[in-house]
C-alpha positions, 0 to 999 in steps of 0.5 A: 767396578764397585769400590769398598765402603770408606773405613770407619772406626767407632772409638769409645772412650771409657773411664770406669764405664763397665756398666755402660759397656755392658748395657750399650755395646750390644747395640753397637754391634748391631750396626749394619755399616759393613766396614766398621771397627769397634775400638774401646780406648781406656782412660786408665779405668780402676773398675773391671772395664778391661776384664769385662771386654777381654772376657765378653768382647774379645773381638773389640780392639782395646787401647789402653791409656796409662792415665786418665787424660780426660775427654780431649787428650784421651781421644787425641792419644787414642786416635794417633793409633787408629787408621781409618777414613772416618772416626766415630767418637761415641760415648759409652752411654749411647744406644745406637740404631742398626742403620745409624751410620750409613746416612752420616757417612753418605752425607760426609761423602757427598758434601765436599765441604763437610768435615764432621756431622752428628746424628739426632740425639734423643734422651735414653730415659725419655725417648720422645725428647731430645737429649741435652748434649747436642739435640738435633745439632749445635748452635752458638749465640753472638756471645758464645752461649751453646744451644741446639736445635731442640734444646735451649739451656736446660729445656729439651723439646719433644721431637715431632720431626720439627728439625728433620732437615739435614742442616749445617750447624755450628757444632756437632756433639762429642757424644756421637760425632763422625769426623773425617780423620784427615781433618781431625789430624790437620787441626791437631784434634782437640785442645787438650788444655780443655780436659773435658766439656766444650772441646768439641765446640772449639774443634767445630769452630776451627773446622769452620774457620778452616773452610769446612762445614759441620752438619746434623743428619737427622736421618740417623737417630741415637739415644743418650743417657748423659752425664755419665762422668760428671752429671749436670750441676756438678761443680767440676762440670760448672768450672770446666764449662765456664773456663773452657767457654772463655778460652774458646772465645779468646782463641777463635774470635777476631780481635774486633769482637773479642775485645768487648765480647769477652768482658761482656761475657765475664759480666754475665757470668758474674751475674749468674754466679751472684744469682746462684749465691743468692739462691743458696748454691754456693758451689756454683758461685765458687766454681765460676769464680775459679773458672774466671781465675783459671781463664786469666791464668790461661791468658798469661801461662796456659796458651803456650801451645795455642797456635792462632788461626785466621779468625772470621766474624762469628756471624759469617759462620753457620749455626750462629744466632746473632742475638742474645740467647740469655735475654731471649730465654730468661727475660722473654721466656722463650723456650724453644729454638724456633721461637728464638731464631725467628726473632733475629736473622739467622746466618746459614 
């Protein structure tokens, strides 16, 4: 007897993204996976997003949130109202390909430990190249710097099939993440204090600490514009990235590592801020100083809702490079993932 395909809810979080919905929703409706719903969760948009959806896509389910909760709380609030076996968290500026869902659902169904995965992410505006937000699966270095197979800091590689193996990674991009709904709710979703940026890395870290695995499934390919809400270089984005990265380390590292890695990272951040100031990037400098102040505030006041988890040494998790990414990239001038991960033992 044939069983029905697992149910999948593709949930697009929208904030003033009418232009993206116009451009990219048609591709979402080419999806060939049979048991799929498309839902737009609107984060209190002030443009004509809702009117556009009602007039042009009456078959799209709409969840209206009463204020802009940001990425983290926006998804948490929306997914409380969605029942499905799998959630697909899809940015509004992503073009998908017709068969993109089947390989990822098959992977999550067949790998018992797998809780989340991402497709290969290419750049919409430079299609042969990987895109910044996740490329071919996210990694973390020993000091908490995120990078990806195919993207080191701002350097994105051309996709020549060099990362076409299905592999465990440290984190899956929030631009196109597929996650088992039961695991999402078991881990209480995203940390709402993050608002936006790196909340998906924090969630994937907690997924691994809970005994599950995160994968990249390159047989699925999507194209991402990127920078739709806060473009790279935006001081608000810089602030959130530096603040949230420190909070993530404080939450998830064991005490044997956090007592020295966090001060070391603060020092490296200050050096980066000073370099920015000398280069005339005053906004970058101020954003990092404010991020560190906000991190200290979180330590004293902001972590009341944080529930400590059983931490493991970072190098015991998948997708961790045991060296210093900053040293390898900026001092030794290594630009590509394979140049860097081959210089140290890689933990799988």
